[in-house]
Structure formats: C-alpha cells, structure tokens
gemmi code that builds the backbone of each chain (N, CA, C; Angstrom):
import gemmi

chains = {
    "A": [
        ("UNK", (-7.143, -16.661, -22.478), (-8.060, -15.844, -21.386), (-7.499, -16.901, -19.989)),
        ("UNK", (-7.492, -16.215, -19.016), (-6.837, -16.589, -17.839), (-8.091, -17.096, -17.103)),
        ("UNK", (-8.043, -18.331, -16.170), (-9.167, -19.029, -15.597), (-8.428, -19.503, -14.266)),
        ("UNK", (-9.207, -19.248, -13.443), (-8.609, -20.043, -11.879), (-9.967, -20.920, -11.374)),
        ("UNK", (-9.394, -22.117, -10.961), (-10.330, -23.325, -10.708), (-9.986, -23.822, -9.385)),
        ("UNK", (-11.074, -23.577, -8.374), (-10.330, -23.688, -6.898), (-11.066, -25.062, -6.681)),
        ("UNK", (-10.294, -25.908, -5.889), (-10.899, -26.700, -5.039), (-10.096, -27.287, -3.672)),
        ("UNK", (-11.195, -28.116, -2.786), (-10.644, -28.293, -1.381), (-11.913, -28.437, -0.740)),
        ("UNK", (-11.782, -29.177, 0.448), (-13.251, -29.621, 1.248), (-13.888, -28.261, 1.511)),
        ("UNK", (-15.082, -28.843, 1.742), (-16.145, -27.462, 2.415), (-16.304, -27.509, 3.893)),
        ("UNK", (-15.655, -28.961, 4.299), (-16.008, -28.945, 5.939), (-14.683, -29.154, 6.689)),
        ("UNK", (-14.449, -28.268, 7.456), (-13.026, -28.610, 8.199), (-13.257, -28.319, 9.847)),
        ("UNK", (-12.963, -29.341, 10.376), (-13.174, -29.473, 11.937), (-12.345, -28.366, 12.722)),
        ("UNK", (-12.835, -28.072, 13.810), (-12.180, -26.877, 14.648), (-10.642, -27.426, 15.161)),
        ("UNK", (-9.685, -26.639, 15.252), (-8.362, -26.978, 14.898), (-7.453, -27.653, 14.368)),
        ("UNK", (-8.155, -27.593, 13.126), (-7.569, -28.513, 12.193), (-7.070, -27.569, 10.903)),
        ("UNK", (-6.683, -27.966, 9.945), (-6.071, -27.066, 8.737), (-6.769, -27.068, 7.453)),
        ("UNK", (-7.071, -26.062, 7.193), (-8.006, -25.216, 5.957), (-7.194, -25.535, 4.708)),
        ("UNK", (-7.308, -26.293, 3.890), (-6.417, -26.280, 2.652), (-6.995, -26.440, 1.340)),
        ("UNK", (-6.947, -25.245, 0.824), (-7.770, -24.907, -0.631), (-6.450, -24.605, -1.864)),
        ("UNK", (-6.566, -25.116, -3.100), (-5.750, -25.039, -4.347), (-6.540, -24.412, -5.272)),
        ("UNK", (-5.712, -23.552, -6.252), (-6.511, -22.667, -7.082), (-5.355, -23.073, -8.049)),
        ("UNK", (-6.112, -23.646, -9.362), (-5.469, -24.212, -10.591), (-5.568, -23.004, -11.383)),
        ("UNK", (-4.208, -22.872, -12.137), (-4.219, -21.895, -13.319), (-4.426, -22.140, -14.413)),
        ("UNK", (-5.192, -21.608, -15.422), (-4.900, -21.824, -16.744), (-5.111, -20.248, -17.488)),
        ("UNK", (-4.112, -20.733, -18.774), (-3.661, -19.386, -19.414), (-2.858, -18.461, -19.023)),
        ("UNK", (-1.751, -18.939, -17.613), (-1.023, -18.094, -17.101), (-0.179, -19.215, -16.541)),
        ("UNK", (1.170, -18.424, -15.899), (1.865, -19.146, -14.903), (2.103, -18.830, -13.563)),
        ("UNK", (2.464, -19.493, -12.671), (2.230, -18.810, -11.293), (3.797, -18.406, -11.033)),
        ("UNK", (4.488, -18.604, -11.944), (5.743, -18.209, -12.034), (6.395, -17.003, -12.736)),
        ("UNK", (4.775, -16.349, -13.471), (4.775, -15.093, -14.188), (5.348, -13.945, -13.480)),
        ("UNK", (6.385, -13.266, -13.900), (7.095, -12.045, -13.708), (6.301, -10.749, -13.142)),
        ("UNK", (4.803, -11.017, -13.930), (4.101, -9.822, -13.660), (2.819, -9.827, -13.303)),
        ("UNK", (2.764, -11.099, -12.588), (1.460, -11.382, -11.674), (1.766, -11.792, -10.407)),
        ("UNK", (0.432, -11.692, -9.403), (0.445, -11.791, -8.199), (-0.547, -12.905, -8.039)),
        ("UNK", (-0.656, -13.738, -6.988), (-1.509, -14.848, -6.892), (-1.957, -14.753, -5.362)),
        ("UNK", (-3.658, -14.284, -4.964), (-3.995, -14.047, -3.913), (-5.228, -14.963, -3.242)),
        ("UNK", (-5.326, -14.927, -1.998), (-6.462, -15.254, -1.778), (-7.050, -14.266, -0.493)),
        ("UNK", (-8.504, -14.307, -0.755), (-9.040, -13.491, -0.259), (-10.504, -14.466, 0.899)),
        ("UNK", (-11.082, -13.715, 1.356), (-12.300, -14.743, 1.811), (-13.351, -13.318, 2.465)),
        ("UNK", (-14.913, -14.254, 2.510), (-16.021, -13.054, 2.575), (-16.785, -13.994, 3.737)),
        ("UNK", (-17.049, -12.895, 4.751), (-18.002, -13.567, 5.582), (-18.911, -12.522, 6.124)),
        ("UNK", (-20.070, -12.742, 6.565), (-21.308, -11.920, 7.101), (-20.612, -11.020, 7.985)),
        ("UNK", (-19.656, -11.555, 8.960), (-19.402, -10.814, 10.403), (-17.833, -10.089, 9.987)),
        ("UNK", (-17.095, -10.350, 9.224), (-15.654, -9.464, 8.823), (-15.781, -9.012, 7.354)),
        ("UNK", (-17.052, -8.971, 6.420), (-16.900, -8.671, 5.141), (-16.162, -9.247, 4.268)),
        ("UNK", (-15.537, -8.552, 3.278), (-14.482, -9.042, 2.502), (-13.338, -8.679, 3.135)),
        ("UNK", (-12.095, -9.742, 2.995), (-11.001, -9.594, 3.671), (-9.896, -10.179, 2.712)),
        ("UNK", (-8.843, -9.465, 2.424), (-7.363, -10.121, 1.809), (-6.779, -10.894, 2.804)),
        ("UNK", (-6.184, -11.945, 2.399), (-5.367, -12.756, 3.314), (-4.016, -13.088, 2.923)),
        ("UNK", (-3.502, -12.704, 1.725), (-2.315, -12.774, 1.313), (-1.874, -12.802, -0.120)),
        ("UNK", (-0.900, -13.267, -0.190), (-0.310, -13.460, -1.931), (1.064, -13.819, -2.035)),
        ("UNK", (1.424, -14.475, -2.914), (2.698, -15.099, -3.397), (2.994, -14.629, -5.013)),
        ("UNK", (4.203, -14.015, -5.243), (4.313, -13.649, -6.309), (6.044, -13.899, -7.006)),
        ("UNK", (6.276, -13.837, -7.978), (7.764, -14.225, -8.254), (8.262, -12.848, -8.848)),
        ("UNK", (9.431, -12.521, -8.357), (10.345, -11.343, -9.356), (11.496, -11.949, -8.876)),
        ("UNK", (12.532, -12.716, -9.608), (13.662, -13.314, -9.437), (13.562, -14.387, -8.470)),
        ("UNK", (12.864, -13.945, -7.617), (12.629, -14.896, -6.221), (11.268, -15.014, -5.878)),
        ("UNK", (10.717, -15.822, -4.877), (9.515, -15.819, -4.482), (9.313, -14.980, -3.098)),
        ("UNK", (7.967, -14.339, -3.517), (7.858, -13.274, -2.272), (6.286, -13.609, -1.659)),
        ("UNK", (6.197, -13.548, -0.367), (4.974, -13.959, 0.218), (4.521, -12.974, 1.180)),
        ("UNK", (3.556, -11.866, 1.318), (2.836, -11.108, 1.955), (1.343, -11.654, 2.450)),
        ("UNK", (1.242, -11.745, 4.092), (-0.051, -12.153, 4.568), (-0.332, -10.842, 5.365)),
        ("UNK", (-1.832, -11.033, 5.610), (-2.621, -10.071, 6.453), (-2.023, -10.381, 7.587)),
        ("UNK", (-1.856, -9.647, 8.770), (-1.544, -9.486, 10.151), (-2.563, -10.476, 10.982)),
        ("UNK", (-3.983, -10.499, 10.545), (-4.879, -11.093, 11.215), (-4.803, -12.391, 11.208)),
        ("UNK", (-4.016, -13.141, 10.079), (-4.146, -14.365, 9.709), (-2.680, -14.981, 10.001)),
        ("UNK", (-1.495, -13.961, 9.951), (-0.230, -14.353, 9.712), (0.712, -15.336, 10.425)),
        ("UNK", (0.065, -15.518, 11.621), (0.841, -16.724, 12.461), (0.043, -17.962, 12.027)),
        ("UNK", (-0.792, -18.203, 11.115), (-1.698, -19.475, 10.851), (-1.499, -19.757, 9.405)),
        ("UNK", (-1.204, -18.988, 8.337), (-1.178, -19.027, 6.892), (-0.085, -19.136, 6.623)),
        ("UNK", (-0.271, -20.163, 5.150), (0.872, -20.461, 3.975), (0.137, -20.402, 3.063)),
        ("UNK", (0.964, -19.548, 2.096), (0.469, -19.508, 0.468), (1.549, -20.049, -0.204)),
        ("UNK", (1.311, -21.314, -1.014), (2.198, -21.650, -1.843), (2.301, -21.670, -3.189)),
        ("UNK", (3.339, -21.302, -3.955), (3.052, -21.700, -5.318), (3.416, -23.178, -5.592)),
        ("UNK", (2.844, -24.052, -6.638), (3.249, -25.346, -6.958), (3.521, -24.945, -8.296)),
        ("UNK", (4.926, -24.574, -8.910), (5.166, -24.525, -10.337), (5.230, -25.593, -11.265)),
        ("UNK", (5.364, -26.560, -10.765), (5.114, -27.922, -11.365), (3.668, -28.267, -11.941)),
        ("UNK", (2.804, -27.726, -11.260), (1.456, -27.890, -11.734), (0.497, -26.763, -11.865)),
        ("UNK", (1.235, -25.375, -11.833), (0.783, -24.218, -12.309), (-0.483, -24.205, -11.344)),
        ("UNK", (-0.184, -23.794, -10.093), (-1.387, -23.670, -9.169), (-0.863, -23.288, -7.900)),
        ("UNK", (-1.588, -22.673, -6.977), (-1.299, -22.270, -5.557), (-1.912, -22.626, -4.554)),
        ("UNK", (-1.877, -22.807, -3.562), (-2.422, -23.127, -2.530), (-2.482, -22.377, -1.040)),
        ("UNK", (-3.546, -22.444, -0.314), (-3.779, -21.779, 1.055), (-3.895, -22.501, 2.001)),
        ("UNK", (-3.178, -22.352, 3.009), (-3.286, -23.404, 4.305), (-3.400, -22.690, 5.436)),
        ("UNK", (-4.435, -22.820, 5.850), (-4.869, -22.010, 7.471), (-4.952, -22.914, 8.751)),
        ("UNK", (-4.048, -22.789, 9.376), (-4.044, -23.555, 10.694), (-5.070, -23.211, 11.553)),
        ("UNK", (-5.010, -24.438, 12.698), (-5.912, -24.011, 13.646), (-7.049, -23.526, 13.813)),
        ("UNK", (-8.039, -23.623, 12.695), (-9.013, -22.828, 12.417), (-9.992, -22.904, 13.450)),
        ("UNK", (-10.810, -21.740, 13.528), (-12.142, -22.188, 14.455), (-13.441, -21.738, 13.721)),
        ("UNK", (-14.450, -21.929, 14.408), (-15.664, -21.279, 13.444), (-15.623, -19.991, 12.847)),
        ("UNK", (-15.169, -18.967, 13.563), (-14.701, -17.689, 12.940), (-14.058, -17.730, 11.661)),
        ("UNK", (-13.346, -18.877, 11.034), (-12.915, -19.150, 9.940), (-13.741, -19.346, 8.982)),
        ("UNK", (-15.108, -19.396, 8.946), (-16.023, -20.020, 8.387), (-16.342, -19.050, 7.244)),
        ("UNK", (-16.449, -19.202, 6.230), (-16.211, -17.962, 4.922), (-16.465, -18.484, 3.366)),
        ("UNK", (-16.714, -17.856, 2.758), (-16.216, -18.177, 1.537), (-15.107, -17.524, 0.859)),
        ("UNK", (-14.003, -18.579, 0.325), (-12.856, -18.577, 0.262), (-12.600, -18.026, -1.636)),
        ("UNK", (-11.891, -16.699, -2.005), (-11.495, -16.570, -2.974), (-10.071, -16.710, -3.614)),
        ("UNK", (-9.698, -17.373, -4.659), (-8.479, -16.776, -5.200), (-8.364, -16.009, -6.209)),
        ("UNK", (-7.698, -15.096, -6.434), (-7.555, -14.320, -7.455), (-6.139, -13.770, -7.889)),
        ("UNK", (-5.845, -13.451, -9.383), (-4.647, -12.822, -9.988), (-4.722, -11.481, -9.503)),
        ("UNK", (-3.700, -10.615, -9.604), (-3.104, -9.451, -9.336), (-2.451, -8.795, -8.668)),
        ("UNK", (-1.842, -7.539, -8.721), (-0.889, -6.895, -7.908), (-1.718, -5.863, -7.072)),
        ("UNK", (-2.306, -4.982, -7.915), (-3.115, -3.797, -7.324), (-4.370, -3.892, -7.676)),
        ("UNK", (-4.919, -4.339, -8.843), (-6.243, -4.945, -9.177), (-6.506, -6.349, -9.328)),
        ("UNK", (-7.739, -7.222, -9.262), (-8.090, -8.194, -9.430), (-8.740, -8.957, -10.283)),
        ("UNK", (-8.203, -9.954, -11.261), (-9.004, -10.409, -12.142), (-8.081, -11.173, -13.118)),
        ("UNK", (-8.680, -12.824, -13.403), (-10.014, -12.870, -12.942), (-9.880, -13.419, -11.326)),
        ("UNK", (-11.005, -13.778, -10.775), (-11.195, -14.749, -9.814), (-11.504, -15.984, -9.953)),
        ("UNK", (-11.144, -17.051, -8.874), (-12.033, -18.186, -8.488), (-13.502, -18.157, -8.479)),
        ("UNK", (-13.958, -19.398, -8.716), (-15.301, -19.363, -8.433), (-15.828, -19.071, -6.941)),
        ("UNK", (-14.946, -19.311, -6.077), (-15.207, -19.422, -4.402), (-15.649, -20.640, -4.234)),
        ("UNK", (-15.016, -20.693, -2.627), (-15.717, -22.074, -1.968), (-16.020, -21.839, -0.613)),
        ("UNK", (-17.003, -22.175, -0.362), (-17.684, -21.877, 0.790), (-16.863, -23.022, 1.697)),
        ("UNK", (-16.126, -22.569, 2.904), (-15.935, -23.638, 3.888), (-16.391, -23.136, 5.483)),
        ("UNK", (-16.800, -24.370, 6.079), (-17.384, -24.317, 6.999), (-16.547, -24.845, 8.181)),
        ("UNK", (-16.458, -24.406, 9.148), (-15.439, -24.868, 10.138), (-16.579, -25.176, 11.219)),
        ("UNK", (-16.770, -26.789, 11.525), (-17.757, -27.275, 12.286), (-17.095, -28.863, 12.602)),
        ("UNK", (-17.555, -29.240, 14.028), (-17.430, -30.465, 14.554), (-18.423, -31.173, 13.971)),
    ],
    "B": [
        ("UNK", (-4.337, -0.349, 9.303), (-5.140, -0.516, 8.337), (-5.905, 0.548, 7.881)),
        ("UNK", (-6.076, 0.799, 6.641), (-6.532, 1.880, 6.001), (-8.419, 1.336, 5.994)),
        ("UNK", (-9.095, 2.205, 6.655), (-10.660, 2.111, 6.655), (-11.480, 2.356, 5.311)),
        ("UNK", (-12.167, 1.751, 4.949), (-12.950, 2.125, 3.787), (-14.412, 2.321, 4.036)),
        ("UNK", (-15.121, 3.245, 3.654), (-16.320, 3.510, 4.418), (-17.543, 3.953, 2.890)),
        ("UNK", (-18.064, 2.899, 3.048), (-19.289, 3.176, 1.821), (-20.460, 3.684, 2.299)),
        ("UNK", (-20.991, 4.544, 1.797), (-22.570, 5.202, 1.710), (-23.453, 5.324, 0.424)),
        ("UNK", (-24.252, 4.965, 0.294), (-24.858, 4.492, 1.606), (-24.932, 2.765, 1.021)),
        ("UNK", (-25.319, 1.902, 2.158), (-25.237, 0.528, 2.315), (-25.997, -0.120, 1.439)),
        ("UNK", (-27.456, 0.734, 1.187), (-28.437, -0.188, 0.189), (-28.915, 1.090, -0.785)),
        ("UNK", (-29.361, 0.645, -1.946), (-29.886, 1.703, -2.670), (-30.899, 0.764, -3.404)),
        ("UNK", (-32.451, 1.199, -3.650), (-33.282, 0.790, -4.360), (-33.645, 1.641, -5.457)),
        ("UNK", (-33.624, 1.361, -6.995), (-33.662, 2.205, -7.763), (-34.451, 1.999, -9.304)),
        ("UNK", (-35.126, 2.814, -9.681), (-35.846, 2.368, -10.733), (-35.236, 2.645, -11.920)),
        ("UNK", (-35.107, 1.277, -12.802), (-34.501, 0.912, -13.941), (-34.515, 2.338, -14.854)),
        ("UNK", (-33.411, 3.078, -15.489), (-32.957, 3.948, -16.231), (-32.625, 5.149, -15.160)),
        ("UNK", (-33.009, 5.064, -14.165), (-32.437, 6.456, -13.366), (-31.199, 6.268, -12.895)),
        ("UNK", (-30.459, 7.158, -12.281), (-29.077, 7.097, -11.675), (-29.078, 6.603, -10.412)),
        ("UNK", (-27.845, 6.301, -10.303), (-27.426, 5.933, -8.830), (-25.931, 6.253, -8.474)),
        ("UNK", (-25.560, 6.714, -7.292), (-24.180, 7.137, -6.969), (-24.057, 6.463, -5.463)),
        ("UNK", (-22.769, 6.245, -5.541), (-22.364, 5.448, -4.187), (-20.772, 6.210, -3.731)),
        ("UNK", (-20.824, 6.432, -2.561), (-19.960, 7.241, -1.974), (-18.765, 6.058, -1.148)),
        ("UNK", (-17.341, 6.261, -1.386), (-16.167, 5.925, -0.748), (-15.438, 6.479, -0.361)),
        ("UNK", (-15.084, 6.681, 1.117), (-14.354, 7.398, 1.827), (-13.161, 6.620, 2.411)),
        ("UNK", (-11.700, 6.757, 1.984), (-10.640, 6.076, 2.715), (-10.364, 7.129, 3.940)),
        ("UNK", (-9.453, 6.255, 4.889), (-8.842, 7.005, 6.181), (-7.367, 7.410, 6.180)),
        ("UNK", (-7.071, 7.223, 4.868), (-5.996, 8.039, 4.463), (-5.990, 8.094, 2.798)),
        ("UNK", (-5.013, 8.982, 2.571), (-4.984, 9.310, 0.978), (-4.482, 7.969, 0.225)),
        ("UNK", (-5.232, 7.748, -0.901), (-4.861, 6.594, -1.520), (-3.980, 6.999, -3.049)),
        ("UNK", (-3.308, 8.272, -3.080), (-2.648, 8.812, -3.977), (-1.109, 8.056, -3.649)),
        ("UNK", (-0.557, 7.629, -4.697), (0.976, 6.898, -4.552), (1.795, 7.870, -4.996)),
        ("UNK", (3.040, 7.866, -4.961), (4.194, 8.813, -5.173), (3.925, 8.847, -6.786)),
        ("UNK", (3.764, 7.755, -7.647), (3.893, 7.746, -8.726), (2.870, 8.393, -9.466)),
        ("UNK", (1.774, 9.015, -9.225), (0.691, 9.637, -9.373), (-0.516, 8.968, -9.713)),
        ("UNK", (-0.360, 7.437, -9.552), (-1.576, 6.705, -9.283), (-2.425, 6.780, -7.787)),
        ("UNK", (-3.642, 6.573, -7.968), (-4.585, 6.524, -6.955), (-5.109, 5.210, -7.104)),
        ("UNK", (-4.744, 4.113, -5.776), (-5.196, 3.018, -5.993), (-6.284, 2.670, -5.164)),
        ("UNK", (-7.808, 3.025, -6.151), (-8.940, 3.095, -5.748), (-9.493, 2.109, -6.477)),
        ("UNK", (-10.256, 0.970, -6.558), (-10.963, 0.172, -7.281), (-12.374, -0.077, -6.890)),
        ("UNK", (-13.239, -0.237, -7.838), (-14.525, -0.746, -7.595), (-14.880, -2.474, -8.195)),
        ("UNK", (-15.741, -2.622, -7.367), (-15.926, -4.062, -7.956), (-17.434, -4.207, -7.713)),
        ("UNK", (-18.402, -5.126, -8.515), (-19.549, -5.254, -8.447), (-19.431, -6.964, -8.335)),
        ("UNK", (-20.244, -7.601, -7.283), (-20.529, -8.763, -6.959), (-21.996, -9.089, -7.340)),
        ("UNK", (-22.281, -9.489, -8.359), (-23.721, -10.034, -8.809), (-24.236, -11.206, -7.671)),
        ("UNK", (-25.144, -11.503, -7.454), (-25.785, -12.579, -6.535), (-25.208, -13.863, -7.366)),
        ("UNK", (-24.662, -14.510, -6.119), (-23.916, -16.092, -6.491), (-23.071, -16.220, -7.326)),
        ("UNK", (-22.305, -14.828, -7.575), (-21.096, -14.952, -8.239), (-19.880, -14.134, -7.546)),
        ("UNK", (-18.288, -14.579, -8.231), (-17.385, -13.778, -7.834), (-17.258, -12.316, -8.127)),
        ("UNK", (-16.592, -11.557, -7.290), (-16.609, -10.021, -7.576), (-16.011, -10.190, -8.972)),
        ("UNK", (-16.594, -9.163, -9.761), (-16.067, -8.673, -10.895), (-15.389, -6.862, -11.181)),
        ("UNK", (-14.083, -6.837, -11.705), (-13.706, -5.557, -11.633), (-14.446, -4.441, -12.598)),
        ("UNK", (-14.865, -3.186, -11.749), (-15.472, -2.218, -12.959), (-14.604, -1.110, -13.336)),
        ("UNK", (-13.936, -0.747, -12.132), (-13.193, 0.745, -12.160), (-11.658, 0.231, -11.583)),
        ("UNK", (-10.913, 0.784, -12.567), (-9.581, 0.749, -11.772), (-8.943, 2.251, -11.716)),
        ("UNK", (-8.002, 2.426, -10.825), (-7.301, 3.728, -10.345), (-8.299, 4.587, -10.639)),
        ("UNK", (-9.477, 4.668, -9.882), (-10.395, 5.757, -9.764), (-11.326, 5.696, -10.979)),
        ("UNK", (-11.350, 5.878, -11.949), (-11.835, 6.361, -13.101), (-11.621, 5.911, -14.491)),
        ("UNK", (-11.111, 4.621, -14.402), (-11.090, 4.021, -15.774), (-11.763, 2.459, -16.152)),
        ("UNK", (-12.501, 2.784, -16.810), (-13.182, 1.434, -16.827), (-12.669, 0.165, -17.333)),
        ("UNK", (-12.923, -1.069, -16.786), (-12.241, -2.310, -17.097), (-12.684, -2.744, -18.334)),
        ("UNK", (-12.069, -3.565, -19.179), (-12.749, -4.220, -20.368), (-13.985, -4.760, -20.059)),
        ("UNK", (-14.703, -4.309, -21.137), (-15.948, -4.568, -21.322), (-17.161, -4.027, -20.391)),
        ("UNK", (-16.814, -3.175, -19.668), (-17.240, -2.136, -18.572), (-18.478, -1.526, -19.622)),
        ("UNK", (-19.637, -1.480, -19.249), (-20.304, -0.475, -19.827), (-20.279, 1.086, -19.620)),
        ("UNK", (-20.269, 1.939, -20.297), (-20.012, 3.324, -20.294), (-20.764, 3.938, -19.179)),
        ("UNK", (-21.872, 3.134, -18.906), (-22.810, 3.780, -17.819), (-22.536, 3.718, -16.686)),
        ("UNK", (-21.201, 3.009, -16.259), (-20.406, 2.923, -15.046), (-19.427, 4.120, -15.177)),
        ("UNK", (-19.045, 5.111, -14.054), (-18.354, 5.991, -14.217), (-17.708, 6.211, -12.687)),
        ("UNK", (-16.433, 6.560, -12.520), (-15.412, 6.553, -11.184), (-15.132, 8.211, -11.161)),
        ("UNK", (-15.089, 8.702, -10.246), (-14.418, 9.852, -9.901), (-13.924, 10.049, -8.572)),
        ("UNK", (-13.167, 10.917, -8.366), (-12.648, 11.458, -6.872), (-11.118, 11.528, -6.964)),
        ("UNK", (-10.468, 11.962, -5.518), (-9.262, 12.219, -5.348), (-8.829, 11.984, -4.059)),
        ("UNK", (-7.594, 11.644, -4.018), (-7.038, 11.547, -2.133), (-8.104, 10.481, -1.345)),
        ("UNK", (-8.948, 11.136, -0.470), (-9.490, 10.234, 0.229), (-11.407, 10.173, 0.006)),
        ("UNK", (-11.651, 10.639, -1.329), (-12.997, 10.791, -1.267), (-13.420, 10.392, -3.095)),
        ("UNK", (-14.221, 9.420, -2.932), (-14.581, 8.780, -4.598), (-15.953, 8.510, -4.529)),
        ("UNK", (-16.233, 8.597, -5.608), (-17.615, 8.195, -6.219), (-17.880, 7.173, -7.276)),
        ("UNK", (-18.903, 6.273, -7.481), (-19.171, 5.383, -8.493), (-20.396, 6.068, -8.838)),
        ("UNK", (-20.478, 6.126, -9.964), (-21.782, 6.548, -10.555), (-22.431, 5.642, -11.707)),
        ("UNK", (-23.754, 5.380, -11.743), (-24.364, 4.632, -12.796), (-25.566, 5.605, -13.412)),
        ("UNK", (-25.244, 6.104, -14.751), (-25.818, 6.807, -15.159), (-27.611, 6.821, -15.412)),
        ("UNK", (-27.598, 5.291, -15.765), (-29.028, 4.514, -15.812), (-28.964, 3.223, -15.379)),
        ("UNK", (-29.371, 3.179, -14.108), (-29.388, 1.615, -13.917), (-30.111, 0.993, -14.856)),
        ("UNK", (-29.535, -0.475, -14.898), (-30.365, -1.441, -15.610), (-30.708, -2.641, -14.688)),
        ("UNK", (-31.270, -3.659, -15.060), (-31.770, -4.709, -14.323), (-30.507, -5.707, -13.925)),
        ("UNK", (-29.693, -5.619, -14.968), (-28.380, -6.683, -14.832), (-27.605, -5.972, -13.716)),
        ("UNK", (-27.669, -5.066, -13.265), (-26.239, -3.914, -12.315), (-26.883, -4.507, -10.658)),
        ("UNK", (-27.848, -5.268, -10.514), (-28.403, -5.647, -9.430), (-27.115, -6.795, -8.634)),
        ("UNK", (-26.881, -6.385, -7.504), (-25.601, -6.890, -6.587), (-24.914, -5.978, -5.778)),
        ("UNK", (-23.784, -6.196, -5.381), (-23.132, -5.234, -4.204), (-22.124, -4.960, -4.624)),
        ("UNK", (-21.907, -3.192, -4.615), (-20.741, -2.789, -4.877), (-19.862, -2.682, -4.118)),
        ("UNK", (-18.495, -2.996, -3.972), (-17.720, -2.745, -3.381), (-16.148, -1.693, -3.650)),
        ("UNK", (-15.746, -0.891, -2.699), (-14.532, -0.138, -3.241), (-13.666, -0.740, -2.475)),
        ("UNK", (-12.164, -0.438, -3.046), (-11.273, -1.173, -2.520), (-10.069, -0.887, -2.724)),
        ("UNK", (-9.081, -0.683, -1.490), (-7.636, 0.335, -1.861), (-6.760, -0.684, -1.695)),
        ("UNK", (-5.572, -0.409, -2.725), (-4.415, -1.495, -2.857), (-3.236, -0.553, -2.565)),
        ("UNK", (-3.221, 0.835, -1.884), (-2.005, 1.266, -1.554), (-1.142, 0.845, -0.568)),
        ("UNK", (-2.050, 0.217, 0.326), (-1.191, -0.398, 1.615), (-1.321, -1.485, 2.035)),
        ("UNK", (-0.760, -2.639, 2.186), (-1.280, -3.889, 2.716), (-1.497, -3.891, 4.507)),
        ("UNK", (-2.544, -4.389, 4.916), (-3.702, -5.400, 3.989), (-4.344, -4.552, 3.194)),
        ("UNK", (-4.764, -5.311, 2.060), (-5.772, -4.341, 1.017), (-6.808, -4.414, 1.783)),
        ("UNK", (-7.988, -3.163, 1.820), (-8.966, -3.347, 2.442), (-10.233, -3.020, 1.489)),
        ("UNK", (-11.433, -3.585, 2.037), (-12.525, -3.436, 1.021), (-13.618, -2.430, 2.312)),
        ("UNK", (-14.548, -1.426, 1.370), (-15.711, -1.281, 1.768), (-16.459, -2.151, 2.529)),
        ("UNK", (-17.779, -1.793, 3.096), (-18.785, -2.458, 3.475), (-19.514, -3.278, 2.576)),
        ("UNK", (-19.563, -2.642, 1.403), (-20.420, -2.754, 0.200), (-21.753, -2.030, -0.080)),
        ("UNK", (-22.032, -2.048, -0.739), (-23.597, -0.937, -1.040), (-24.364, -1.974, -2.163)),
        ("UNK", (-25.426, -2.391, -1.413), (-26.543, -3.289, -1.906), (-27.352, -2.468, -2.934)),
        ("UNK", (-27.259, -2.798, -4.448), (-28.121, -2.418, -5.321), (-29.602, -2.867, -5.505)),
        ("UNK", (-30.453, -2.549, -5.412), (-31.915, -3.525, -5.877), (-32.465, -2.678, -6.965)),
        ("UNK", (-33.470, -3.274, -7.588), (-33.990, -2.724, -8.588), (-35.571, -2.517, -8.252)),
        ("UNK", (-36.052, -1.036, -7.994), (-37.585, -0.964, -7.833), (-38.728, -2.104, -8.808)),
    ],
}
model = gemmi.Model(1)
for chain_id, residues in chains.items():
    chain = gemmi.Chain(chain_id)
    for i, (resn, *xyz) in enumerate(residues, 1):
        res = gemmi.Residue()
        res.name, res.seqid = resn, gemmi.SeqId(i, " ")
        for name, pos in zip(("N", "CA", "C"), xyz):
            atom = gemmi.Atom()
            atom.name, atom.element = name, gemmi.Element(name[0])
            atom.pos, atom.b_iso = gemmi.Position(*pos), 0.0
            res.add_atom(atom)
        chain.add_residue(res)
    model.add_chain(chain)
structure = gemmi.Structure()
structure.add_model(model)
structure.setup_entities()
C-alpha cells in the first residue's frame, strides 16, 4: 500500500522560499509508471495543480504557468521522496499544499500541509 | 486553461434520497485513444481528497455502488443513488486531458 507523508514548515515569511517534502513508502520516485505531483487549495483560488515530476528513462518536470517562474519539484532518489520549492512567496501563496501520486488520476494523497505566508 | 464548472455549489439532502452534481468543461475531455479524462473526488471534512470515479464512469477501488458517473465530451454527472451521512463533504470534478489540470469549484453536500 502506497503512502505519502508530507513535512515542512507551516509559516514562511514573504519573499522567502516555501519548501515541502513528500516521503514515499510502498513505491519509488523513480518508478516508470508513476508521476509525483503537488497541488494546493485555498479559499480564493480553489484547488490548483502546481506541477509534477516523473521518470521515463529520463526525468521530466511540468509546471503550471501560474507558478512556473518560481517553482521547482525535485525527486530525491536516495531518500525515495520528492520536494516542492516555491520562491518569492507572497500572502497569495497561503494555502493547504498536498502531494499526490498519479499521471491522470491521483491516489494516494499526502495529509496536507497548511502553509501561511506572513511576517 | 480548461474551465470546469460545477452545479450546484451546495446540496442539502435527506439520508436515503438521491443527489446529482453536474460538471461542464470548456472543451472536450475525449482523447484520441478513446479515453475521457474526467474524474470525481470527494474531500471529506479535514481530509485529503479521495478518488471516487475515474474516466467518467469507473468506480475506484472500494467506492460504494451508490456512486455513479456518466456523461461524454463536455457534460458530466455524478449521481448518488441514496445519500448516506458519511457522504458529507465537497465533491470536485477534475480534468486531466490538458495541462494544467483543473478542478471544478466544488459542490458541498450537507445532510438534512
């Protein structure tokens, strides 16, 4: 049974970098059949897909245009996890962030991390 | 981006009664392979979303038979034949035919 466990700070100052990690158990970030995604949910923006990484003989990364200039999703094959980095955050980035496995549909999901951007 | 529009945004249903949610996409979700990339999720209070229906009408593992999905092209429907108290939460449709993947606004189900 695949499980995803998120970790990272719940409070980030404006202009700084939001960093979250999603630890994978029961699967591999290097799997040739899975993809590893980040989403966020906020009252103002609803549910938003942020990006993904996956391995198919080489690594691929896809990002939503809304955050593409600020986001990096990296696999960590040594620790079977993947990370989200979002630079230059503003209060608009305050949201619950989720990781999830999948290419076209998503299961399982991480438990969610509320990240507040505030000084 | 593909816009997903759900109606209604809220439902209040007596246990044992049916419920129906509509989801319309701004463009067809039918892929050249014949698959239609429309999915339904339920987010129960305080939880992460859980997949209910994939590719319009296929129930995911362990999803009760009272949930069913239908539709094609740009118009889709999720039906609950007999609502139970455990169905409380927010239902989302989602498209994954085109990046960025997009969600409907959500339909909040309450029990009368």
